[in-house]
C-alpha positions as CSV (number, residue, x, y, z in Angstrom):
1,X,-45.1,-4.7,-21.1
2,X,-42.3,-2.0,-20.7
3,X,-40.2,-3.3,-23.6
4,X,-41.2,-2.8,-27.3
5,X,-39.9,-3.7,-30.7
6,X,-38.8,-0.7,-32.9
7,X,-39.4,-2.3,-36.3
8,X,-37.9,0.5,-38.3
9,X,-34.5,0.4,-36.4
10,X,-34.4,-3.3,-35.6
11,X,-33.9,-2.4,-31.9
12,X,-35.9,-2.4,-28.7
13,X,-37.0,0.4,-26.5
14,X,-38.4,0.9,-23.0
15,X,-41.4,2.9,-22.2
16,X,-42.9,3.0,-18.7
17,X,-44.6,5.1,-16.1
18,X,-42.9,5.9,-12.7
19,X,-43.3,8.2,-9.7
20,X,-40.7,11.0,-9.1
21,X,-39.5,11.9,-5.6
22,X,-42.6,14.1,-5.1
23,X,-44.9,11.2,-6.0
24,X,-45.9,12.6,-9.4
25,X,-46.6,10.4,-12.1
26,X,-44.2,10.6,-15.1
27,X,-43.3,8.6,-18.2
28,X,-39.8,7.3,-19.2
29,X,-38.7,6.4,-22.7
30,X,-35.2,5.0,-23.9
31,X,-34.5,3.6,-27.2
32,X,-31.7,1.5,-28.8
33,X,-31.5,-1.7,-26.8
34,X,-30.2,-4.5,-28.7
35,X,-32.5,-7.1,-26.9
36,X,-35.8,-7.2,-25.1
37,X,-33.9,-8.3,-22.1
38,X,-31.7,-5.1,-21.9
39,X,-34.8,-3.0,-22.4
40,X,-36.5,-4.7,-19.4
41,X,-33.4,-4.5,-17.3
42,X,-33.2,-0.8,-17.9
43,X,-36.7,-0.3,-16.6
44,X,-36.0,-2.4,-13.4
45,X,-32.7,-0.4,-12.7
46,X,-34.4,2.9,-13.5
47,X,-37.2,2.4,-11.0
48,X,-34.8,1.0,-8.4
49,X,-32.8,4.2,-8.6
50,X,-35.8,6.4,-8.3
51,X,-36.9,4.3,-5.3
52,X,-33.4,3.8,-3.9
53,X,-33.7,0.1,-2.8
54,X,-31.0,-2.1,-1.7
55,X,-32.1,-4.5,-4.3
56,X,-30.1,-2.4,-6.7
57,X,-26.6,-3.8,-7.7
58,X,-23.8,-1.8,-6.2
59,X,-22.9,-0.3,-9.6
60,X,-26.4,1.2,-10.0
61,X,-26.4,2.3,-6.4
62,X,-23.1,4.0,-6.9
63,X,-24.9,6.4,-9.3
64,X,-27.4,7.3,-6.8
65,X,-24.6,7.9,-4.2
66,X,-22.9,10.2,-6.7
67,X,-26.0,12.2,-7.3
68,X,-26.5,12.8,-3.6
69,X,-22.8,13.1,-2.5
70,X,-20.7,14.7,-5.3
71,X,-22.3,18.2,-5.3
72,X,-20.7,18.6,-1.8
73,X,-17.1,17.7,-2.5
74,X,-14.2,19.0,-4.7
75,X,-13.9,17.8,-8.2
76,X,-10.5,16.4,-7.5
77,X,-11.9,14.3,-4.6
78,X,-14.7,13.1,-6.8
79,X,-12.2,12.0,-9.4
80,X,-10.3,10.1,-6.8
81,X,-13.4,8.4,-5.6
82,X,-14.4,7.5,-9.0
83,X,-11.0,5.9,-9.7
84,X,-11.1,3.8,-6.5
85,X,-14.6,2.7,-7.1
86,X,-14.1,1.9,-10.8
87,X,-10.6,0.3,-10.4
88,X,-10.8,-1.3,-6.9
89,X,-14.5,-1.9,-5.8
90,X,-17.0,-2.2,-8.6
91,X,-14.9,-4.8,-10.5
92,X,-15.5,-7.1,-7.4
93,X,-18.9,-6.0,-6.0
94,X,-20.6,-4.0,-8.9
95,X,-23.0,-6.8,-10.0
96,X,-23.9,-7.7,-6.3
97,X,-27.0,-6.4,-4.8
98,X,-26.3,-4.0,-2.0
99,X,-28.2,-6.1,0.5
100,X,-26.4,-9.2,-0.4
101,X,-22.8,-7.9,0.2
102,X,-21.7,-9.6,3.4
103,X,-18.8,-9.3,5.7
104,X,-17.3,-12.5,4.4
105,X,-17.4,-11.1,0.8
106,X,-15.6,-8.0,2.0
107,X,-12.9,-10.0,3.9
108,X,-12.3,-12.0,0.7
109,X,-11.9,-8.6,-1.2
110,X,-9.6,-7.2,1.3
111,X,-7.3,-10.5,0.9
112,X,-7.2,-9.7,-2.9
113,X,-6.1,-6.1,-2.2
114,X,-3.5,-7.2,0.2
115,X,-1.8,-9.2,-2.7
116,X,-2.0,-6.5,-5.3
117,X,1.0,-4.5,-6.6
118,X,1.0,-0.7,-7.1
119,X,2.1,-0.2,-10.8
120,X,3.7,3.2,-9.8
121,X,6.0,1.7,-7.1
122,X,6.2,-2.0,-7.9
123,X,5.3,-2.7,-4.4
124,X,2.2,-3.8,-2.4
125,X,-0.2,-1.1,-1.6
126,X,0.7,1.1,1.4
127,X,-1.4,0.7,4.7
128,X,-2.8,4.2,4.3
129,X,-3.9,3.5,0.7
130,X,-5.5,0.3,1.7
131,X,-7.4,2.1,4.5
132,X,-8.5,4.8,2.0
133,X,-9.9,2.1,-0.4
134,X,-11.8,0.4,2.4
135,X,-13.3,3.7,3.7
136,X,-14.7,4.4,0.3
137,X,-16.7,1.0,0.3
138,X,-17.7,1.7,3.9
139,X,-18.9,5.1,3.1
140,X,-21.4,4.0,0.4
141,X,-22.6,1.3,2.5
142,X,-23.1,3.7,5.4
143,X,-25.0,5.8,3.0
144,X,-27.3,2.8,2.3
145,X,-27.8,2.2,6.0
146,X,-28.7,5.8,6.8
147,X,-31.2,6.6,3.9
148,X,-32.1,3.2,2.3
149,X,-32.8,0.8,5.1
150,X,-29.8,-1.4,4.8
151,X,-29.9,-3.2,8.1
152,X,-26.1,-2.8,8.9
153,X,-22.8,-2.0,7.3
154,X,-20.8,-5.2,6.4
155,X,-17.6,-3.2,6.0
156,X,-17.8,-2.3,9.6
157,X,-18.3,-5.9,10.6
158,X,-15.3,-7.0,8.4
159,X,-13.1,-4.4,10.0
160,X,-10.6,-2.2,8.3
161,X,-7.3,-3.1,6.7
162,X,-4.3,-0.9,6.6
163,X,-3.6,2.2,8.9
164,X,-4.4,5.9,8.7
165,X,-0.7,6.2,9.1
166,X,2.1,3.7,8.3
167,X,3.5,2.1,11.4
168,X,6.9,4.0,11.0
169,X,7.4,7.4,9.4
170,X,10.2,6.8,7.0
171,X,12.6,9.7,6.3
172,X,16.3,10.5,5.2
173,X,18.9,12.1,7.4
174,X,20.5,15.1,5.7
175,X,23.6,13.1,4.9
176,X,21.3,10.5,3.2
177,X,19.4,13.3,1.2
178,X,22.8,14.7,0.0
179,X,23.9,11.3,-1.4
180,X,20.6,11.0,-3.1
181,X,20.7,14.5,-4.6
182,X,24.1,14.1,-6.0
183,X,22.9,11.1,-7.9
184,X,19.7,12.8,-9.0
185,X,21.8,15.6,-10.6
186,X,22.1,13.4,-13.6
187,X,18.4,14.4,-14.5
188,X,18.4,18.1,-13.7
189,X,14.6,18.6,-14.1
190,X,14.0,16.0,-11.3
191,X,16.9,17.2,-9.3
192,X,15.4,20.6,-8.9
193,X,12.1,19.1,-8.1
194,X,13.6,17.0,-5.3
195,X,15.6,20.0,-4.0
196,X,12.2,22.0,-3.8
197,X,10.5,19.0,-1.9
198,X,13.3,18.7,0.5
199,X,14.1,22.1,1.4
200,X,10.6,23.4,1.5
201,X,8.7,20.4,3.0
202,X,5.8,20.8,0.6
203,X,3.6,18.0,-0.7
204,X,4.4,16.6,-4.2
205,X,0.9,17.9,-5.6
206,X,1.8,21.4,-4.2
207,X,5.1,21.2,-5.8
208,X,3.7,20.0,-9.1
209,X,1.2,22.8,-9.1
210,X,3.8,25.7,-8.6
211,X,3.8,28.2,-11.3
212,X,6.3,31.0,-12.2
213,X,4.1,33.6,-10.4
214,X,4.3,31.5,-7.1
215,X,7.9,32.3,-6.7
216,X,8.6,35.8,-5.4
217,X,12.5,36.2,-5.9
218,X,12.4,39.8,-4.2
219,X,11.0,38.8,-1.0
220,X,12.3,35.2,-1.1
221,X,8.7,33.7,-0.6
222,X,7.0,30.7,-2.2
223,X,3.2,30.9,-2.3
224,X,1.4,27.6,-1.9
225,X,-2.3,27.9,-2.8
226,X,-3.2,25.0,-5.0
227,X,-2.3,21.3,-5.7
228,X,-1.9,19.3,-8.9
229,X,-3.0,15.8,-9.7
230,X,-3.7,13.8,-12.8
231,X,-6.5,11.1,-12.5
232,X,-7.1,8.8,-15.4
233,X,-5.2,11.0,-17.8
234,X,-7.0,14.2,-16.8
235,X,-4.9,17.0,-15.3
236,X,-6.5,18.8,-12.4
237,X,-5.5,21.8,-10.3
238,X,-7.6,22.5,-7.2
239,X,-7.3,24.0,-3.8
240,X,-4.8,22.6,-1.1
241,X,-5.6,19.7,0.8
242,X,-6.6,21.7,4.0
243,X,-7.2,25.4,4.9
244,X,-3.8,25.3,6.7
245,X,-2.3,24.2,3.3
246,X,-2.6,27.7,1.6
247,X,0.5,29.5,3.0
248,X,3.5,31.5,2.2
249,X,6.9,29.9,2.9
250,X,10.4,31.6,3.1
251,X,12.8,30.1,0.6
252,X,16.4,29.5,1.5
253,X,18.9,31.5,-0.4
254,X,20.7,28.6,-2.1
255,X,17.4,27.0,-3.2
256,X,16.2,30.3,-4.6
257,X,19.4,30.5,-6.7
258,X,18.8,26.9,-8.0
259,X,15.1,27.8,-8.8
260,X,16.2,30.9,-10.8
261,X,18.7,28.8,-12.6
262,X,16.2,26.1,-13.4
263,X,13.6,28.5,-14.5
264,X,15.8,30.3,-16.9
265,X,16.3,26.9,-18.6
266,X,12.6,26.8,-19.4
267,X,12.0,28.4,-22.8
268,X,9.2,31.0,-22.9
269,X,7.9,30.4,-19.3
270,X,4.8,32.4,-18.6
271,X,3.6,33.6,-15.1
272,X,0.8,31.0,-15.1
273,X,2.9,28.0,-16.5
274,X,3.7,25.1,-14.2
275,X,7.4,25.1,-13.4
276,X,7.7,21.2,-13.0
277,X,5.9,19.7,-15.9
278,X,6.3,16.2,-14.9
279,X,4.2,13.2,-13.5
280,X,4.1,11.7,-10.1
281,X,4.9,8.3,-11.7
282,X,8.0,9.9,-13.3
283,X,9.0,11.2,-9.8
284,X,8.5,7.7,-8.3
285,X,10.8,6.1,-10.9
286,X,13.6,8.7,-10.8
287,X,13.6,8.5,-7.0
288,X,13.8,4.8,-7.1
289,X,16.7,5.0,-9.6
290,X,18.8,7.5,-7.7
291,X,18.2,6.0,-4.3
292,X,19.4,2.7,-5.6
293,X,22.4,4.2,-7.4
294,X,23.3,6.4,-4.3
295,X,23.0,3.4,-2.0
296,X,20.5,5.0,0.4
297,X,17.3,3.3,1.8
298,X,14.3,3.4,-0.4
299,X,11.5,5.8,0.8
300,X,8.4,7.3,-0.8
301,X,8.2,10.6,-2.5
302,X,5.9,11.8,0.4
303,X,8.5,10.8,2.8
304,X,10.7,13.6,1.6
305,X,8.4,15.7,3.4
306,X,8.8,13.7,6.6
307,X,12.6,14.3,6.0
308,X,12.2,18.0,5.9
309,X,10.2,17.9,9.2
310,X,12.8,15.8,10.8
311,X,15.4,18.2,9.8
312,X,13.6,21.1,11.3
313,X,13.2,19.1,14.5
314,X,16.9,18.4,14.6
315,X,17.4,22.2,14.2
316,X,15.4,22.9,17.3
317,X,12.2,24.4,15.9
318,X,9.0,23.9,17.8
319,X,5.9,22.0,16.5
320,X,4.0,25.4,16.1
321,X,6.7,26.7,13.9
322,X,7.1,23.5,11.8
323,X,3.4,23.2,11.4
324,X,3.0,26.7,10.1
325,X,5.7,26.0,7.5
326,X,4.4,22.6,6.2
327,X,0.7,23.5,6.4
328,X,-0.4,21.3,9.3
329,X,-2.1,21.7,12.7
330,X,0.8,21.9,15.5
331,X,-1.2,19.1,17.3
332,X,-0.5,16.8,14.2
333,X,3.1,17.6,14.3
334,X,3.3,16.7,17.9
335,X,1.4,13.6,17.6
336,X,2.9,12.3,14.3
337,X,6.5,13.0,15.0
338,X,6.6,12.6,18.8
339,X,9.1,9.8,18.6
340,X,11.6,12.4,16.9
341,X,11.5,14.7,20.0
342,X,13.7,12.5,22.5
343,X,15.4,15.4,24.0
344,X,11.9,17.0,24.8
345,X,10.9,13.8,26.6
346,X,14.1,13.8,28.7
347,X,13.7,17.5,29.4
348,X,10.2,17.0,30.6
349,X,11.3,14.2,32.9
350,X,14.2,16.4,34.4
351,X,11.9,19.4,35.0
352,X,9.3,17.1,36.7
353,X,12.2,15.6,38.7
354,X,13.1,19.0,40.0
355,X,9.6,19.8,40.9
356,X,9.6,16.7,43.0
357,X,12.8,17.6,44.6
358,X,11.4,21.0,45.5
359,X,8.3,19.4,47.2
360,X,10.6,17.1,49.2
361,X,12.6,20.0,50.5
362,X,9.5,21.7,52.0
């Protein structure tokens, strides 16, 4: 019997033998269980983790997955995965055995997600976020298929929800942004943050990670080499989203003056201090308020970045030049914003027409 009564403490403990991954015999001991049942359950789950069977419930299997997978990913990525699992996946599937999770179960879960409201925006989850959530569940089930003899991945059978990109890329025109900015001036700290997002085209995490040292007033350059996020109350600054994300960007003179003005307002600002000491949820709330007051359409904070790209396209810059500024591959800019290059499409047709005419003249 693996469970024993600890008469001195009035609790139960589990003591049992098991084989490690090398097949060596070892003994495990854990005390402090309130009931015999808990001690026995601990032994069962412990041995399942060591053997890695799909008889484990998903909550326990997630710990196995983390041990294998988390050493290979960034700390911020691990925190993001933890949040999604603990908030979106484990409450629904945590007590189910991995082998018992069916495509039907996953479709029911997807339907629940489609109804949920994002507390930050007050709206339903975006299509890209829904896809991210589903992909996390699919990833752990793929892990079970590859290494623990799960016959098939039910998440693949159920199919994904959402989309890697929202159907339409929302953005503000320059006129719409100026209306918004005039209203945002009522809250100066947020105004300067939105100015930086719009005129630099950087990601909100990159903007929130900016320090005094990152602004070179002499050479008029902003250094982007990190990103900031807050996961479950823990502040994190890590590397940029992609290798292309680390870059130096030329700052327009007017924005440079605004940043200088803003930074002079911050008492005892040190080189390594963050300039914009605010939260993403704070940005969302102020953006919603100012958008409504200015009478412009509601877009996401991330869509300010799309607005910057749209502005550069209208100014005639190439996908290569734009990609270098915003930290993307040029092929992504071409693919994602193709609908914003109408003149390019017409120009192509005209040139092809000319070639056809030349062929006909021969």
